[in-house]
C-alpha positions in Angstrom: 0.0 0.0 -0.1 1.3 3.5 -0.9 0.6 5.2 2.4 0.0 8.8 0.8 -1.9 7.4 -2.1 -4.4 5.5 0.1 -4.7 8.8 2.2 -5.5 10.6 -0.6 -8.2 8.3 -1.5 -9.7 8.3 2.0 -9.8 12.1 2.1 -11.7 12.2 -1.2 -14.2 9.5 -0.1 -14.8 11.5 3.1 -15.1 14.8 1.2 -17.6 13.2 -1.4 -19.4 10.9 1.1 -19.2 8.2 -1.5 -16.7 5.5 -2.9 -18.2 5.7 -6.2 -18.0 9.5 -6.6 -14.5 9.5 -5.2 -13.5 6.8 -7.4 -14.7 8.6 -10.6 -13.0 11.9 -9.4 -9.7 9.9 -9.2 -10.1 7.8 -12.4 -9.8 4.5 -10.5 -12.4 1.8 -9.9 -14.7 1.8 -6.8 -13.1 -1.7 -6.0 -9.8 0.0 -5.8 -10.9 2.7 -3.8 -12.5 0.4 -1.4 -9.4 -1.9 -1.2 -7.0 1.2 -0.5 -9.1 2.3 2.6 -9.6 -1.1 3.9 -5.8 -1.3 3.8 -5.4 1.9 5.5 -7.9 1.0 8.3 -6.0 -2.3 8.8 -2.7 -0.4 9.1 -4.0 2.0 11.6 -6.1 -0.7 13.5 -9.2 1.6 13.4 -12.5 1.8 11.5 -12.6 5.1 9.5 -16.0 5.0 8.0 -19.3 3.8 9.2 -20.8 2.0 6.0 -24.4 1.5 5.3 -26.1 0.5 2.1 -27.1 3.9 1.5 -24.3 6.1 2.7 -20.8 6.5 3.9 -20.0 8.6 7.0 -16.8 9.1 9.0 -16.6 7.4 12.3 -15.3 9.2 15.2 -11.6 7.8 14.6 -12.1 8.8 11.0 -13.0 12.3 11.7 -10.1 13.0 13.7 -7.9 11.3 11.1 -9.6 13.3 8.3 -8.4 16.6 9.8 -5.1 15.5 10.3 -4.7 13.9 6.7 -6.1 17.0 5.1 -3.3 19.0 6.5 -0.6 16.5 5.8 -1.8 16.3 2.1 -1.9 20.1 1.8 1.7 20.3 3.2 2.9 17.7 0.5 1.2 19.7 -2.3 2.9 22.9 -1.1 6.3 21.0 -0.8 5.9 20.0 -4.4 4.9 23.4 -5.4 7.9 24.9 -3.7 10.3 22.8 -5.5 8.5 23.4 -8.9 9.2 27.1 -8.3 12.7 26.7 -7.3 13.3 25.4 -10.8 12.4 28.6 -12.2 13.7 31.0 -9.3 17.2 30.9 -8.1 17.0 30.5 -4.2 18.8 28.9 -1.2 22.2 29.2 0.6 25.4 29.2 -1.4 28.9 28.4 0.1 31.4 30.3 -2.1 35.4 30.2 -1.9 37.3 32.9 -3.5 41.0 34.1 -3.5 41.5 36.9 -1.0 42.5 39.8 -3.4 39.5 38.9 -5.8 37.0 38.7 -3.0 37.9 42.0 -1.6 38.5 44.3 -4.6 36.2 42.7 -7.1 33.5 40.7 -5.4 32.5 42.7 -2.5 31.9 45.9 -4.6 29.7 44.0 -7.1 27.6 41.9 -4.7 24.8 44.4 -4.1 23.9 43.9 -7.8 23.7 40.3 -7.4 21.7 40.2 -4.1 19.3 42.9 -5.6 18.6 40.7 -8.5 18.3 37.4 -6.6 17.2 38.3 -3.2 16.3 34.5 -2.3 19.8 33.5 -2.6 21.9 33.7 0.5 25.6 33.7 0.2 28.3 32.5 2.7 31.7 33.7 1.2 35.2 32.6 2.3 38.2 34.4 1.4 41.5 32.3 1.3 44.4 31.5 -1.1 44.6 27.8 -0.4 43.1 25.1 -2.6 39.9 24.0 -0.8 38.3 20.5 -1.2 34.8 21.5 -2.3 33.2 18.4 -1.5 34.7 17.7 1.9 34.1 21.2 2.9 30.7 21.3 1.3 31.4 24.4 -0.7 29.0 25.0 -3.6 31.2 26.9 -5.9 34.9 28.4 -5.9 37.1 30.4 -8.2 40.5 28.6 -9.2 43.4 29.7 -10.8 45.6 26.9 -12.4 44.5 23.5 -13.7 41.6 21.5 -12.2 42.3 17.9 -11.9 39.7 16.8 -9.4 37.2 14.5 -11.3 34.6 15.2 -8.8 34.4 18.9 -10.0 32.8 20.6 -13.1 35.1 23.1 -14.3 34.0 26.3 -16.4 37.3 27.8 -17.8 37.0 31.6 -18.4 40.5 32.6 -19.7 44.1 32.3 -19.3 45.8 34.8 -17.3 49.2 36.9 -17.8 52.2 37.3 -15.7 53.2 40.8 -15.8 56.1 42.8 -14.2 55.4 46.5 -13.0 56.0 49.1 -10.5 54.9 52.6 -9.6 55.9 55.5 -11.9 57.8 57.3 -9.0 59.9 54.1 -8.4 60.9 54.1 -12.0 61.4 57.8 -12.0 64.0 57.3 -9.1 65.7 54.2 -10.1 65.0 53.8 -13.8 63.6 50.8 -15.8 64.9 47.3 -16.4 65.3 46.4 -20.0 66.0 42.6 -19.4 65.1 40.4 -16.8 68.7 40.2 -15.8 68.5 44.1 -14.8 66.2 43.1 -11.9 69.4 42.2 -10.1 70.1 46.0 -9.6 66.5 46.8 -8.6 64.6 46.5 -5.3 62.1 43.8 -5.8 59.0 42.6 -4.0 58.3 38.8 -3.7 55.3 36.7 -3.0 55.4 33.6 -0.5 53.2 30.9 -2.0 50.3 30.0 0.3 50.6 26.3 -0.1 54.6 26.0 0.5 55.5 29.2 2.1 58.4 29.7 -0.4 59.3 32.6 -2.5 57.6 32.2 -5.9 59.9 32.3 -9.1 59.2 34.8 -11.5 58.3 33.8 -15.0 59.6 35.4 -18.4 59.3 34.5 -22.2 62.4 33.2 -23.8 62.3 32.5 -27.4 59.2 30.4 -28.1 59.1 29.2 -24.4 59.4 30.5 -20.9 61.9 30.6 -18.1 61.6 30.8 -14.2 64.1 32.9 -12.4 64.9 33.2 -8.8 64.7 36.9 -8.3 66.4 38.4 -5.0 63.6 40.3 -3.1 64.3 42.7 -0.5 60.7 42.2 0.9 58.1 39.4 0.4 54.6 38.9 1.4 52.2 35.8 1.9 49.4 37.8 0.4 48.9 39.1 -3.2 47.1 42.2 -1.8 50.0 43.2 0.2 52.5 42.8 -2.7 50.4 45.2 -4.8 50.0 47.7 -2.1 53.8 47.7 -1.7 54.3 48.2 -5.1 51.7 50.9 -5.4 53.6 52.6 -2.6 56.8 52.6 -4.5 58.7 49.9 -2.6 60.0 48.2 -5.8 59.2 46.2 -8.8 56.9 43.1 -8.6 55.4 40.4 -10.7 51.6 39.9 -10.6 48.6 38.2 -12.2 47.3 40.8 -14.7 43.9 40.7 -13.2 45.3 41.9 -9.8 47.2 44.9 -11.4 44.6 45.7 -14.1 42.8 48.5 -12.5 46.0 50.2 -11.3 47.6 49.8 -14.7 44.7 51.5 -16.4 44.6 54.4 -14.0 48.3 54.9 -14.4 49.0 54.1 -10.8 51.2 51.2 -12.0 53.5 50.9 -15.0 54.5 47.8 -16.8 57.9 47.0 -17.7 59.4 44.0 -19.6 56.4 43.6 -21.5 58.3 41.8 -24.3 59.1 39.1 -21.8 55.5 38.6 -20.6 54.1 35.0 -20.3 50.9 33.4 -20.0 49.9 32.3 -16.2 47.3 30.1 -14.8 43.8 29.5 -16.4 41.0 30.9 -14.4 38.2 28.5 -13.9 34.8 28.6 -11.9 34.5 25.2 -10.1 31.6 23.4 -8.3 30.8 19.8 -7.4 29.1 17.8 -10.1 26.2 17.2 -7.6 25.4 21.0 -8.0 25.3 20.8 -11.9 21.6 21.3 -11.9 21.4 24.0 -9.3 20.0 27.2 -10.8 21.4 29.3 -7.9 24.9 27.8 -8.8 24.5 28.6 -12.5 23.3 32.3 -11.9 26.3 32.9 -9.6 28.7 31.4 -11.8 27.4 33.6 -14.7 27.8 36.6 -12.4 31.5 35.8 -11.5 32.2 35.1 -15.1 31.0 38.6 -16.4 32.6 40.3 -13.4 36.1 38.8 -14.0 36.0 39.3 -18.0 34.7 43.0 -17.6 37.4 43.7 -15.0 40.1 42.4 -16.9 39.0 44.2 -20.0 39.8 47.6 -18.1 43.4 46.7 -18.2 45.9 47.9 -20.7 45.2 45.1 -23.2 42.1 43.3 -23.9 43.6 40.0 -25.4 42.4 37.6 -22.8 42.9 34.8 -25.1 39.7 32.9 -24.0 40.0 29.1 -24.3 
């Protein structure tokens, strides 16, 4: 016996006062309706109807059960309708993980436009530069720089970043500009300490058709890409950064690129989410929002060759 189906038949019989009329309404036989109600009575151990040859009336137990069954079935219909509505309207809570610099400089200023458009979507946003296990930590969506090798994840690749070398105009006015990567030995350089290893990240430059990594001596180093940028803007020295991070400052003239002829491609940027979230409308609209935000921001830089892949 399907408990909910039997309950629905019972309620319809009680409402119509007849097994025959209830069966006609539901498109089943009178015998089927009678069998289902009898099975329900057996399961409950109670008589739900007082039956005579002329009419069907609720027993005292049946009257009490009828009120509760009506409420239960109404809640079931409401739950079904809520799920149906959610397919057309993004809603629910999303847990998001993004790199610190992106979160503070790009995401926070843009979030009001998202929350205004999708008020039924609640966000929990974490800022960090480590690689999060989305499945284990129950994260719905993340922004990743670099290859995505986790087969449990869906990756939406946006474009490939560039490593650019730059500094503040005031620094170059005082110390001159390097013409070759080797010239950096005579300059003050700012380094980045990788979040996963704590080691100074090597700088990358183009050489012929390939690229080369150099260990540049840095007088100061930070474990935050934000701090590297702030230090460079303050004129502390030359640094190498992802072009997304420096894009706004380059466009405004607060930073100046050097060694442009030695520029190399960096890591791909991808939006990733667990395969189980593939059909989530909330995940999909937030992924679209992040993609537009990144692409629009990057296009403000000194060049618009994002080389979308």
